[in-house]
Steps between C-alpha positions, in 0.01 A plus 500: 500500500635840408385765743465868422820684583315718754464194725875508554461844656239389753624456857340334797436540870762290676301469821282234338807306381651499851162402641489200262851396603405533867186289446711233331728485803197478728373208293832326587429550871706815564348776710516836327413839653345713227626859489500522120142569400352850524164388632327585826463184709164620631163380373275734308265671751171316547278790393673506160458125456131527589452780248647276229271213604197726485601617156532142377166399646329802348614412148811721469660231283489663157707739293540853636597822320866474402602793722314359803154507656370852571470434875871415535621779272297745705638363828856518367454857372369608841784317682779643285350850516488490877845342556689696234314829523418518128182505297434157347220391269395133471579538128867532594499156666580172321463182706729213405584146631791593728751785488728370223254566213521872573879482462460304177232720350647837596847414368348357184277802446768765559836358393607411148817346364787741560320682780652499847332414830667582832432244774627433855785251537496298718128489434211273415637288209192526281574868428822419318350186343210686341714792383723253318202305367349797320837588348565814701826566684501442876696772679574401863463758775738370769365476855794493737533390861696816583190720458249259646410349160335824397571642158775753434301768320813655350594164354143455375515834322822390325324189367224691322538548124273613219403131460375459860129420486430364848645505851401218734508551876407263780445625856493322742731282295550137420766366569660760726213633715624849416265798488532808282487822705279790406810689389592207272149496354508876442831471317376213286182691422703804392698284255180343365328837450798671341577213261137399434545143627232267631548330841375160604479496881485147639326561831395144575656521850354842585320369810797303633693792642666516842574870547355823368216532251488361151575753226405459134668685216155533342404748772767752394414795273476401133550128568149355513479542123832323437497222763371144478440362850538122529313364800327183608366274771763225526720652769266720706221241527700173467330426168791379288310206358193706411688684222348843538681825421439826323647805341390861542613711208436808288161482336639491146717193577226289664323391176828375355584300809145365490550388140810311603289336769237405243765343279661297778273419795155623393424589859588434862299229678169645614486357853849625585399852403208499742740369765712803414208734569465352847874523557503875434172590668485248785693480830873569478605358837638172362736688269613723787576197716697341219720809464569503875601134480735583211649781708583258782652252254702773330660596830579137582660418164701826473641460851578134439672554166718774641625262768631252238866558407539607138146632464363851545141606446319831480160526663236524222236770523230312311393176323604170665851437374854551627791540262815418702852559377695170494824620337707441813416128493712465185213345306315638202124540510410195294755287684351607833146427377600141415708459817213603725251280319709184501711543815273699733157400372404867453348614171610857412559688179822624347513878474580456131149361450405869519765634266877539469513758780375233737834320501634468853149485651224251582126552520321341789125525541384521860149388411547209738457443871742646759572140602604405148696821449701429815555145389621621159736751664651228716546272200667778297731585789592136566557417132727798445690425821564142381617636165748732672643209702572289192 
């Protein structure tokens, strides 16, 4: 079979490959502690599940409008308007099965061959994958430990050319847990306005924040009309398997993103959309408790990693990942990933799974119990100590 050449440009999300390798080891009887997958370990709140069941029983089992059911688009518009402080019409909302389709559709709609797209590195791997897939040029915006994994706005400005069509930002960020400050956002907005560049703001972790208030670039002057907000339900409401996300975008872009939806998915499953209405409009206490649990786990894993010789770790401000520096261990990122999986029984991800600037780092998800996190920390410490004694 001869595949189209574009398939050679398509990347992947390594977390699922490491998960498969970990499951294979478990099938052989080895106990693995899973810190690789970016998935809340909590169940979807009961009120959301009941809303989905009611929808199914009431016949919500058919096609829906490609952009989403009116009730959910209205609820999303109201939610984004209140949390970002901007005017939002339901016509600016496109509901999709998960967050990734918004990445796919926006990059496909805005970037052509030869265009350039600036994206965070280390960052979510699908950004770079989709930029390459459409034939555009990925331009990495380095996120460095020295400045808390925030962007260097002066460096960002130097990356912009006449071919730059889109800047992608992610705050709070995967894999680093870094958060862009309001000053950072203002500087990025100034670049976007002056150079007439669109911004895709991946805000999927907006509610998983441990200090301060969430800030969206869309709320800054002149940015609502040039920002695509990517949001969803997977992280905030522990709904990863429901596949429910959305984009909020300038009115003139929404019909084109909807056409891409028509040509690929037709629509998002009806019952999940009505579950989404309940998620946004119903009680929020389960989500708040989940964030507090993540805060406790963050403190445990950061303190524990910093006690291990050869490892140092910044305290993340959001999301549920740590991105420790492992350079002093003498191992590269991929080598450490394999060492921990096979020697310590801990599944983690190489920093290079998130781009070249992730070399020297690991990503650990603390979406696991404090008990398991402590067990993983002990295993990592013991395994590295044995290695040093060899």
